[in-house]
N, C-alpha and C positions, 0 to 999 in steps of 0.2 A: 419463413421460421426463425426462432429466434437459433441463439448462441448463447453461453459463457467462456467468456472470457478472462484468465488470470493473470494477477502483476503479483512477483516475488517482494521487497521489499526487506532484506534483510538490517539487520538492528545495532550494528558492531558494520562501519564500516572505516575509510581512510581519515574521515574529519571526525571522526565519536563515537557515540555512543549517542541510538534514536530510538527518542523517546516519547511516545506521541501516546493526547492520553483519547479517549473515549470522541467526549466531546467536540476534537478538532477536526475526526472528520465530517461536521455535521451539512459544511460549508458543498462535501464533494457531495455527499449522500443527497444532499438538493438535487444540488446539479439536475445528477442520475436521475430523480424520482422526477422533476415536475420538467426536466427540460429535453428527456429519453426516454423517459418511460421503464427505463430503467429497474431489474431487481440489482439491490449493491450489496454484499455484507463483504465484512472488515473479522479477521481478525489474528489473533495477535498468538502466536505462534510461540514458549521462550525459552525452546532449543529444538534440532535436529527432527527433523523426524517426514512419515508421511502422511499426509493429512485431508480429507474432505474426499477422499479417492479421487488424490493428486499422487506425482511424483514426488517420489524422497529429496528434500530438501537439506545441506548436512551443514546446516547456522536457524540460529533464531532467530523468527522473519513476523513480518507481519503480512497478510496472502488480501489480497481483493481476488474477488470474487463476483461481476460482472455479466448477469446476463439481460441481453438484449435485441433487437429485432437487426438480425446480422448486417440492412443497409445503412445499419448505426452504427456499427464501428469505427467506421476510422476516423468518423464524425465523434464520437463520442471521446477515443480513444485522448486525438485530437483537443478535445478542452481541458483533460480531465487532467492531462503530465503537468502542467503548469502549474496549476494545483494542488494536484500531489507537490511537484519539485518545488514548490516551496512550504509549503506543506515538516517534507525535509527539512528542509533549511533553519523554519522555524524551531522545530524537537528535536535536531543537535545539539550533543551535549559534548563538547569539546573535553577530549580525553588527557589529563595532568599526567604528565612520566615524571618521574623522581629526581629530583634532581644524584646528577653521579659525584661520589666525594672522591 
């Protein structure tokens, strides 16, 4: 049996603004397809909303949807979590706070 799992990644974090170019997801897409035969969809939503029949998300975000065999979900999550964390770290731009006068 297969299931679809989701991950929501906010575009505004306490570390700055997250801007991930489409090509930056290629490594994660490759792992999903080649190692897990998973279908991976990555969406960017520039505002709050309920998208793709998913619950409402009150902020701009990336939505990752992965469809794969139930018995591979844990291994898949363990494999891609570090890749996603690295991608977030590389793609976060520090926001500058104006100096007080």
